[in-house]
Every structure is written in structure tokens, then in C-alpha cells.
N, C-alpha and C positions, 0 to 999 in steps of 0.2 A: 504494500500500500504506500509506504514512504517513497519507494522508487517511482511509482506512478505519479505521485504528487510532485516530485522533483522534476520529472520529465515534463509535466504539464507547465510548471513554472518556467522552466528553461526555454520552452517553446512558446511562451505567451507572446502574443502579438501586441504591438504598441497601439492599442485602440482606446479612445476615450471620447466622451461627449460631455463637454462642459459649457460650451457657448453656442450661440446661434451660428457662428462661423463653422464650428465642428459639424453641426447639423447640415449646413449647406454643403460642406465638403463631402459628407456621406451621401447626401441626396444626389450629388453629381455622379458619384460612383454607381449608386442604386439605379439611376436612370440611363445607364449605358445600354443601348439597344443590342450590343453584341456581347451578351452574357458569357459566351464561350471564351472571349478574350480576357476576361477578368483574371487577375492573379489570385492566388490563394488568400493573400492578405485582403485584397479588395472584396472578395466573396465573403470573407469573415466580417469585414466592416459592414457590408449590406445586412448580414444576419444580426450583427450587433445593434445596428440602427433600429431594426424592426423589434428586436427584443427590448431594447432600451425604451422605445416609445410605448410598447405594450405595457411594460412595468410602470412607467409614469402614469399612463392613462388609467390603468387598473387601480392604482393607488389613489389618484384624484377622484375617480368614480366611487370607490369604496368609502372614501373619506367624505363624500357628499360635496366635493368642491366643483364637480361638474355632473351633469345628468345626461349621459349619452344614451340615446334610445337603443334598444336591443337590436334593431335592424340596421344599425350603422356598423360597418366593418372596419378593420384596421387600415385597409387601403384608402378608405374615405377619410379617416382621421389623419393618416399620413399626408394625403393630398391637401387637407386644410392647413396643416402646419407648414408644409412646403410652400404653398401658395402665399401664405402670410410672409414667410421669410423672403421669398422672391420679390414681393411688392414692398417690403420694408427693410432695406439693407441697414438702416440705422439701428436695427434690433440685433444685428449680428454679434455685437460685443456683449450682449446681455446673457444671463444664465439660461441655459437650455431648459432647465426646469421651469423658470419663470415664464419663458416664452410659451412653452406648451400649456402651462396653466392658464395664462392670460388668454391665449388664442382659443383654447377649447371652452373656457368659461364664457367667452363672448358668443360662441356659436351654440353651445349647449350649456346654458347657465344652470346652476344648481337649483333643485326644487326648493320652493319655499316651504318651511315647516308648517 
């Protein structure tokens, strides 16, 4: 078990999402129409982006900070965040968590108690 953990850490890719700029960079990779040309790292970044977004959205929804309808899928949520970032480059230096929260709460505000 210890060997497996060591191998995983040694092979860990430098991926992070902290700002809007990080999201934009990952979206550019994710939107590459030639998926077969992506490197292993680029493929990993696409998966990381989707997993990151899913985790943030699930947390916001569970905490009651947004109210996303059951018929809305992750591709739609992804498109909303990406569209906002493309239209508002001044947000790129903000925290990715703040961006996702603000954008989604404007589109799908929390239910009032």
C-alpha cells in the first residue's frame, strides 16, 4: 500500500484550479475538437476540471447556496461558467470558487426559506 501511494505521489501531475485564469486555461484544453491529440496531462486536466466543478456545484447545492433544478446537467453548468468567464475577463484574477458561486447563484438562486 505504501509503495502504491509513493508511486501515485511521484507521478502526480501539476494541476490546480485557483483562479478564473486557471478555469479559462482548462476550458481551452477541454474545448479542443481533436481529443485524440491531447497529451496525457491535458486529458487529466479536462477530467480534473469536470471533477472540480462537480465538487463545487454539489457543495453549493447541498449547502443551499444555489438551487439547481434536477434536469440541469453538468454540461449546462459548465457552459454557464465558461460563458461568464469569456464575457468577463476582468473576473479572471478572482477565486474560482467565488466565480462559480456568484455565477451559479445568479442563474439558479437559492430557494427562499
